[in-house]
C-alpha positions in Angstrom: -0.2 -0.3 -0.1 1.3 3.2 -1.3 1.4 6.4 1.6 -1.4 8.6 1.5 0.5 11.8 2.8 4.2 13.0 3.5 4.7 13.8 6.7 7.4 16.5 7.3 10.4 15.9 8.5 10.9 16.7 12.2 14.6 18.9 10.7 13.0 19.9 7.7 9.9 22.2 9.3 9.9 25.5 9.3 10.1 27.8 12.5 7.0 28.5 13.8 6.6 24.7 12.6 8.7 23.6 14.8 7.8 25.4 17.5 3.8 23.9 17.0 5.3 20.4 17.2 7.8 20.7 20.4 4.9 21.3 22.1 3.6 18.2 21.4 5.3 15.7 19.3 3.3 13.0 18.1 2.6 12.5 14.1 0.0 13.7 14.6 1.0 17.0 15.0 3.5 15.9 12.1 -0.5 15.4 10.2 -2.1 18.5 11.2 1.1 20.4 9.8 0.1 19.3 7.0 -2.7 22.1 7.2 -2.1 25.6 6.8 -3.1 26.6 9.9 -5.2 24.7 12.1 -2.6 22.6 14.5 -2.1 25.2 17.4 -6.3 25.7 17.5 -6.8 21.5 17.0 -4.1 21.0 19.4 -5.0 24.1 21.7 -8.6 22.3 22.1 -7.6 19.7 23.0 -5.0 21.3 25.5 -8.3 22.9 26.7 -9.9 19.8 27.6 -7.2 19.5 30.5 -8.6 22.5 32.5 -12.2 21.9 32.0 -14.5 20.5 34.2 -14.6 17.0 33.8 -12.2 15.6 35.5 -9.1 13.3 34.4 -10.6 10.2 34.6 -13.9 11.3 33.0 -11.7 12.6 30.1 -10.0 9.4 29.1 -12.7 7.4 29.8 -14.7 9.8 27.1 -11.2 9.0 25.1 -11.1 5.7 25.2 -14.4 4.6 24.7 -14.2 6.8 21.3 -10.8 5.0 20.1 -12.7 2.3 20.6 -16.1 3.3 18.8 -13.1 4.7 15.6 -11.2 1.6 16.2 -8.2 4.0 16.1 -5.9 2.5 17.9 -3.2 5.9 17.4 -6.2 7.6 19.8 -5.9 4.8 22.0 -1.6 5.4 22.0 -2.2 8.8 22.6 -4.5 8.0 25.4 -3.9 4.5 27.4 -1.3 5.9 29.8 -3.0 8.6 30.6 -6.3 6.4 31.7 -3.6 4.5 34.0 -2.5 7.6 35.8 -5.9 8.5 35.9 -6.8 5.8 38.1 -8.6 3.1 35.5 -8.0 -0.2 35.8 -7.2 -3.1 32.4 -10.8 -3.7 33.2 -11.9 -0.7 33.6 -10.5 -0.1 30.0 -11.6 -3.4 28.2 -15.5 -2.8 29.9 -15.3 0.9 28.2 -13.7 -0.4 25.2 -16.5 -2.8 25.0 -19.2 -0.6 26.1 -20.2 -3.5 28.6 -22.0 -1.2 30.4 -23.3 -4.0 33.7 -19.4 -3.5 34.6 -19.2 -0.2 35.4 -20.9 1.5 37.7 -23.3 3.2 37.9 -22.6 6.9 36.5 -19.6 6.0 34.4 -22.3 3.7 32.5 -24.3 6.7 31.5 -21.6 8.1 30.6 -20.0 5.7 28.0 -23.8 5.1 26.7 -23.9 8.7 26.3 -20.4 8.3 23.7 -21.9 5.8 21.8 -24.6 7.0 21.1 -23.5 10.7 20.2 -21.0 8.8 18.4 -22.5 6.1 16.6 -26.5 8.0 16.1 -24.8 11.6 16.0 -27.0 12.7 18.7 -27.5 11.3 22.0 -31.7 10.1 23.3 -33.4 11.6 25.2 -33.1 9.3 28.1 -29.5 8.6 27.4 -29.3 13.1 28.0 -31.8 11.9 31.4 -29.3 9.0 32.9 -26.3 11.2 32.3 -28.2 14.0 33.8 -28.0 12.3 37.0 -24.3 12.4 37.6 -23.1 15.2 35.6 -24.1 19.4 35.1 -25.6 20.6 32.0 -22.0 22.0 31.9 -20.7 19.5 32.0 -22.4 17.1 29.4 -21.5 20.1 26.9 -17.9 19.3 27.5 -18.3 15.5 26.9 -20.4 16.5 24.2 -17.1 18.7 23.0 -14.9 16.5 23.3 -16.3 13.0 21.8 -17.0 15.2 18.9 -13.3 16.5 19.2 -11.7 12.9 19.3 -14.0 11.1 16.7 -12.9 13.7 14.1 -9.5 13.5 15.3 -9.7 9.8 15.0 -11.2 10.1 11.1 -8.2 13.0 10.1 -5.5 10.1 11.6 -7.5 7.3 9.7 -8.2 8.8 6.6 -4.8 10.0 6.1 -2.8 6.6 7.8 -0.9 8.2 10.2 1.1 6.0 11.4 1.4 5.1 15.2 4.4 6.9 16.4 7.5 4.3 18.2 7.3 6.1 21.5 5.7 7.5 24.1 4.4 11.0 23.2 5.2 14.2 26.1 1.7 15.8 26.9 4.4 18.4 29.5 4.1 21.6 27.3 0.5 20.5 25.2 -0.8 23.9 27.2 1.8 25.7 25.9 0.5 25.4 21.9 -2.4 28.1 23.0 0.1 30.5 22.6 1.7 29.1 19.5 2.3 30.6 15.8 -0.2 28.7 13.1 
């Protein structure tokens, strides 16, 4: 199979591109840099969820569920270590990825059901929203929905362009700095 796109080698990046890449050194960033001006904003949006209303654990549940539904090995790779760091176990992760609601606490099951409907049906049902509302505020649900969409868009972008997995774990230490990065 031929490569769909050619990622710019790090050593050939412009100073502006390198500035964005250095803040999140990943093939995801290299792929986003193929666009004219959306790499830094896309990464900044992703970084915004780390300072949002959701717990680290809820955030990683959402991303791992989307990754499973979109069959995104790349999204899983980027987030698996964060899921463990947030406190998820192998059994928790397996239940989330399979959508096995019976193996989850009620709040997490409502979250996974809601995210699943958002991704599969492109809209959560009234009953899924009501079930989630028992555990989350409307502001948190808005953030859940936004994050699920962002993760789905990222998974689609990576899959459609056939971006290769990173060879090493990516550092998230400087991702928040990308907010002010030049495009």
